[in-house]
C-alpha positions in Angstrom: -189.2 60.1 28.0 -188.5 63.3 26.0 -185.9 65.7 27.3 -187.3 68.2 29.9 -186.7 71.9 29.4 -187.5 74.8 31.5 -188.7 75.2 35.1 -189.7 72.1 37.1 -190.7 73.2 40.7 -189.9 70.8 43.5 -193.5 70.8 44.9 -194.2 71.6 48.5 -196.2 68.9 50.2 -199.3 70.7 51.6 -200.2 69.2 55.0 -203.0 69.9 57.6 -201.7 67.4 60.2 -198.9 65.0 61.1 -200.0 62.4 58.5 -202.8 64.3 56.7 -202.6 65.8 53.2 -204.1 69.3 52.5 -206.0 67.9 49.5 -207.6 71.2 48.4 -204.3 73.0 48.9 -202.5 70.5 46.8 -204.9 71.2 43.9 -204.6 74.9 44.3 -200.8 74.7 44.4 -200.6 72.5 41.3 -203.0 74.8 39.4 -201.0 77.8 40.6 -197.6 76.5 39.3 -199.1 75.2 36.0 -200.7 78.7 35.4 -197.2 80.1 35.8 -195.9 78.2 32.9 -193.8 75.5 34.5 -192.7 72.5 32.3 -192.9 69.8 34.9 -193.5 69.0 38.6 -191.2 67.2 41.0 -192.9 65.5 43.9 -191.2 64.3 47.1 -188.0 66.2 46.9 -186.3 68.1 49.7 -188.8 71.0 49.4 -191.6 68.3 49.6 -190.2 67.1 53.0 -190.1 63.6 51.6 -187.9 61.9 54.3 -190.3 63.1 57.0 -193.5 61.7 55.4 -194.9 58.3 55.9 -195.0 55.9 53.0 -198.7 55.9 53.1 -198.8 59.7 52.7 -196.2 59.6 49.9 -198.3 57.1 48.0 -201.5 59.3 48.5 -199.6 62.4 47.4 -198.4 60.8 44.2 -201.7 59.4 43.3 -203.6 62.6 43.9 -201.1 64.9 42.2 -200.9 62.8 39.1 -204.7 62.8 38.9 -204.7 66.6 39.2 -202.0 67.2 36.7 -203.7 64.7 34.3 -200.8 64.6 31.8 -200.5 68.3 31.3 -196.8 68.3 32.2 -194.4 65.4 33.2 -194.5 64.4 36.8 -191.2 63.3 38.5 -191.4 61.5 41.8 -188.6 61.2 44.4 -188.1 57.6 45.5 -185.0 58.0 47.7 -185.2 55.9 50.8 -182.9 54.2 53.3 -184.6 50.9 52.3 -183.9 49.5 48.8 -187.2 47.8 48.6 -189.2 50.9 49.6 -187.7 52.8 46.7 -188.8 50.1 44.3 -192.3 50.0 45.8 -192.7 53.8 45.5 -191.5 53.7 41.9 -194.2 51.1 41.1 -196.8 53.2 42.8 -195.6 56.2 40.8 -195.8 54.3 37.5 -199.3 53.1 38.3 -200.4 56.6 39.1 -199.2 57.9 35.7 -195.9 59.6 36.7 -193.2 60.0 34.0 -190.0 59.4 35.9 -188.5 58.9 39.3 -185.7 60.8 41.0 -183.1 59.0 43.1 -180.4 60.5 45.4 -177.7 58.7 47.3 -179.2 56.8 50.2 -178.8 58.8 53.4 -177.8 57.8 57.0 -175.1 55.2 56.1 -172.5 56.9 54.0 -171.5 54.9 50.9 -168.2 55.4 49.2 -168.3 56.0 45.4 -167.7 52.4 44.3 -170.5 51.3 46.7 -172.8 54.1 45.3 -172.1 53.1 41.7 -172.9 49.5 42.5 -176.1 50.5 44.3 -177.2 52.3 41.2 -176.4 49.3 39.0 -178.5 47.2 41.3 -181.5 49.4 41.8 -182.0 51.3 38.5 -183.0 48.2 36.5 -185.6 47.4 39.1 -187.3 50.9 39.1 -190.5 51.0 37.0 -189.8 54.3 35.3 -186.9 56.3 33.8 -184.5 57.6 36.4 -183.1 61.1 37.2 -180.1 61.1 39.6 -180.3 63.8 42.3 -177.0 65.2 43.6 -177.6 66.9 47.0 -174.5 66.2 49.2 -175.6 68.8 51.8 -178.4 66.4 52.8 -177.1 62.9 51.8 -173.4 63.4 52.9 -172.5 61.7 49.6 -171.9 63.5 46.3 -172.2 61.8 42.9 -168.6 61.9 41.8 -168.1 62.4 38.1 -166.8 58.8 37.7 -169.9 57.5 39.4 -172.1 59.5 37.0 -170.1 58.2 34.1 -170.8 54.6 35.1 -174.5 55.5 35.7 -174.8 56.9 32.1 -174.2 53.4 30.9 -177.6 52.4 32.5 -180.3 52.8 29.8 -182.9 53.9 32.3 -180.8 56.8 33.6 -182.2 59.7 31.5 -181.4 62.8 33.6 -179.8 64.4 36.6 -180.6 67.3 39.0 -177.6 68.9 40.6 -178.2 70.8 43.8 -174.6 71.0 45.0 -174.3 74.7 44.3 -170.8 74.0 42.9 -170.7 75.7 39.4 -167.3 74.2 38.6 -168.7 70.7 39.2 -171.8 71.5 37.2 -169.7 72.6 34.2 -167.8 69.4 34.3 -171.0 67.4 34.7 -172.5 69.2 31.7 -169.6 68.2 29.5 -169.8 64.6 30.7 -173.5 64.1 30.1 -173.4 65.5 26.6 -172.1 62.0 25.7 -175.6 60.6 26.3 -178.2 61.6 23.6 -181.4 63.1 25.0 -180.1 63.3 28.6 -181.7 66.1 30.7 -179.5 68.1 33.0 -181.3 70.3 35.7 -179.8 72.8 38.1 -181.2 73.1 41.6 -179.6 76.3 42.8 -182.0 79.2 42.3 -179.3 81.9 42.2 -177.3 80.0 39.6 -180.0 79.5 37.0 -178.6 81.8 34.3 -175.1 80.5 34.8 -176.3 76.9 34.8 -178.2 77.5 31.5 -175.1 78.9 29.9 -173.1 75.9 31.1 -175.6 73.5 29.6 -178.6 73.1 31.9 -181.8 72.1 30.1 -183.9 73.4 33.0 -184.0 74.3 36.7 -185.7 73.0 39.8 -186.1 76.1 42.1 -188.1 75.8 45.3 -189.3 79.4 45.1 -191.1 78.6 41.9 -193.9 77.2 44.2 -194.5 80.8 45.2 -193.7 82.8 42.0 -193.6 80.3 39.1 -193.8 83.0 36.4 -190.8 84.8 37.8 -188.6 81.7 37.5 -190.0 80.8 34.0 -188.9 84.3 32.9 -185.5 83.9 34.7 -184.9 80.7 32.7 -186.4 81.7 29.4 -185.2 85.3 29.1 -183.0 86.2 32.1 -182.6 89.9 32.7 -181.2 92.1 35.5 -184.7 92.8 36.6 -185.7 89.2 37.1 -182.4 88.4 38.8 -182.8 91.3 41.1 -186.4 90.2 42.0 -185.1 86.7 42.8 -182.4 88.1 45.0 -184.9 90.3 46.8 -187.0 87.3 47.6 -184.0 85.5 49.0 -183.1 88.4 51.2 -186.7 89.0 52.5 -189.3 86.2 52.5 -186.7 83.5 52.7 -184.4 85.2 55.2 -187.0 85.2 58.0 -186.1 82.9 60.9 -182.9 81.8 62.4 -182.7 78.0 61.7 -181.6 76.1 58.5 -185.3 75.1 58.2 -186.3 78.8 57.8 -186.3 78.8 54.0 -189.0 76.1 53.8 -190.9 77.6 56.7 -190.9 80.9 54.9 -192.1 79.3 51.7 -195.0 77.5 53.3 -195.9 80.5 55.3 -196.0 82.7 52.2 -198.1 80.2 50.3 -200.6 80.1 53.2 -200.8 83.9 53.4 -201.7 83.9 49.7 -204.4 81.3 50.4 -202.8 78.6 48.3 -202.2 75.9 50.9 -201.7 75.3 54.6 -198.3 75.9 56.2 -198.3 72.9 58.5 -194.7 71.4 58.6 -193.7 67.8 58.9 -192.0 67.1 62.2 -189.3 67.7 63.5 -190.1 71.2 62.2 -193.0 73.5 63.1 -194.6 76.4 61.2 -193.6 80.0 61.9 -195.2 81.6 64.9 -197.0 84.9 64.8 -193.9 87.2 64.9 -192.2 85.5 61.9 -195.5 85.2 60.1 -196.0 88.9 60.4 -192.6 89.6 59.0 -193.3 87.3 56.0 -196.6 89.1 55.4 -194.8 92.5 55.5 -192.3 91.4 53.0 -195.0 90.1 50.7 -196.7 93.5 50.9 -193.5 95.3 50.1 -192.9 93.0 47.1 -196.4 93.8 45.8 -197.5 90.1 46.3 -200.1 90.6 49.0 -202.9 93.2 49.4 -204.2 93.9 52.8 
């Protein structure tokens, strides 16, 4: 696939029940981010609550989302799973649905050391039905992609890109120098507050969760960063996404804001639950203050 450039939001998975997709909300959300100028869509990432979703629902989401997008931008699909064969099966479903690439992080639960992780990639990548983006998110998988493991992975023809959500700019700069050796390779940064620095270091694009809510703001932040756009992003971080007291609050705040704007439902995949009335009122007040919600 061609090198991706620009903003690729990790799409929220709109739900209306424990194993029930918000189909109308999914369409509104996709049209919302596409209207904001994003250059791709990433399904079944961390923001999409992928590990908490049934395989049936994941398959339905991929099929419906690809149909809605209809080739307007590339669709990337997260296929990380604790079971090797389930990752392969989801990649096949994604290919059949019309997705352009799959995204693979280190398997979670059992911690693999780097030689084991490199060997895992050498085994699974040739069996995946689409080009592969690696996904470095050690905060959730407990295992980083060490630079030597990435170097080995670059030798695999199907590995065409990588998303780094480590938040470690020193690592990202080293990674950017390393992947330059592979022509056409796409390097994406996941940290919202580091997008300008990541671009200067060599990122071809970014995967910010808040682009679900304000896609145009992040398109502007990547294409033509200014003090104003950076200040607006920081204000979002300190208001809408600072409501709540648990690590899950960021995602709860994002889904709550999307529901207040009438885009999709805010039902959360268990073990989490949507914000209750007091937190919802705080998110609403912040949206009003930011000029994003009219009473």
